[in-house]
N, C-alpha and C positions, 0 to 999 in steps of 0.2 A: 111337260111338268105337270104332275097331279093337281087338280084343283085345290085351292087353299081357301082359307077362311080368309075375307078381306074386312075388317071391323069398320073401316071408312064407308063402304058400300053398305054395309048391314045396318049401320046407324042411321044413314043419310042416304036412303035409296035413292034421292034425286040428284045424286050426284054421279051416278054409274054412268050417265052420258058423257059426263066431264071426263071420268078416269077413262073410258073408252077411248075418247076422242085424243087424250094424251098419249095413252098405250099406242095407238094408231100412228099418231104423228111421230113420237119417238122411233117406232120400229120403221117406219117409212125413210128413217135417215140411215138405215141398215143397208148396207152393199148388197145388191141383188134385190131391193125394192121391199115391199111389205111382205113381212113373214106373220103367219097365226100369232096371237096373241098369245094363246096357250099353249102352243108348242114351239118356240124357237129353237134354233139348233144351237149347240154348244157354239159354234163359230159366230153366229149371228150375235149371241150374249154376250161372248167375250169383246166384238167389235163394239156393242153398245154399252157397256160397262168401261172399256178403255176411252171411249170418246166422253164420257161422262154424261151419255145420254139418259141413262138409267142407274138408280140406286136400287137394286134388288132387296126387296123387305117381302118376307114370307111370313105368315104365322100358319100354324098348325102343331099336328103330333109328330115328334121326334122318338124314336128309341136307340136303343145302344145295343152294341155286339163287342164282345171280349175274347177271352181265352180259348174259347172254340176256333177262333180264326187267328189266334195269335202266330205270326211267323209265316203266314200264309199269302200269296203274291194277291194284291190288291189289283184293280181295274187299271191304275196308273203305272203297274210293273213293280211298284216297291213292295215289301214285305210290311205286311199290317202289324202294328205293333200297339197291342192294348193299353201300354202305358204311356202314348204319344197323344198329343191332342190333336186329333184329326176327324174327319167327318166323310159321310158317303153323303151323295147328293146325286140326283138324278141326271144333271142338265149342267151344273157349273161347272166351268174348267178347272181342270185340276190346276193344285198351289193357289186357287183363289182362297183369301184368308175373310173367313166369316166370324161375326160375333154372334153368339147363340145364347139367348135368355130365356130362362124358365118363367113363364108367366105367372107361375103359382107363387114361386118365393122371390123372384125378383132378382136371382143370384146369374152371372153370365160368365161366359169363358169366350176366348178366342182360339178359333182351330183351323185348320187347313184342310181343304178338300182333296183326299187322295185316292176314292174309291168311287164307285157307282153303287146307287141303292137308294132309299130301300125297296125291298121286292114287296112290301104289303101296300096295295094302292091308295089307301089314305094317309099314309105317313109322308112326310115332307124330308125327312134325313135322319140317317142312322150316325150316333156319335160314338166314338172309341170309349173303352170303358173309362178311362182317366178323365174324359170329358164329362161323362154322364155322372161320374163323381162330383166334380167340380161345382156342377149345377144343383145337385141335389136329388138325382132322379134316379138313382140306384135301386131302390125299394121299389118302386112303382114299376119301373122298367120302360114307363112311356111317359112323356110330359107335354104339355101344350107350349109350344115354344115361338119366339121371334127368331128368325135369322136375318140377319142384315149384311150384306157385302161389305167388307172394308176396303179403304183406298189406300195405296201406299203412297210414300212420298212423291212417287212419280205420277199419281193421280188415278191409279188404276186399282183394281180388286185383286192383282195377282203379283206373285212375288217375284 
């Protein structure tokens, strides 16, 4: 996963050691042992989310993509629909439901991960055109946002 801005450790540098310890302890419980905190595999991340070991929250820049990709295959195999509430993410499992909040205006939308990306190193996700419109980021094209994995009734972040 690309590095993201973590407001908790930026505002309180003394908490970095605690956060690192918690990440290490959480990932130690993932089958296969400890994985690097900055690059968990999709399978490791899914297992950790399903077990309730992590609630993934990222903050960073999101962008959107639309008409130029409409009806083209996504990495999950389904056709991209610019009118659907979907998102591309570099490592979250396909089908994961995520709440995306525009930090500038507070507007949120719930989307489903169905593609991989973005392919610009400092962005954390690409939203569909419909999702971008819902959170008011169409004109700027990018927005600072928070993404949070949502849990379904079964207790995990996937459908």
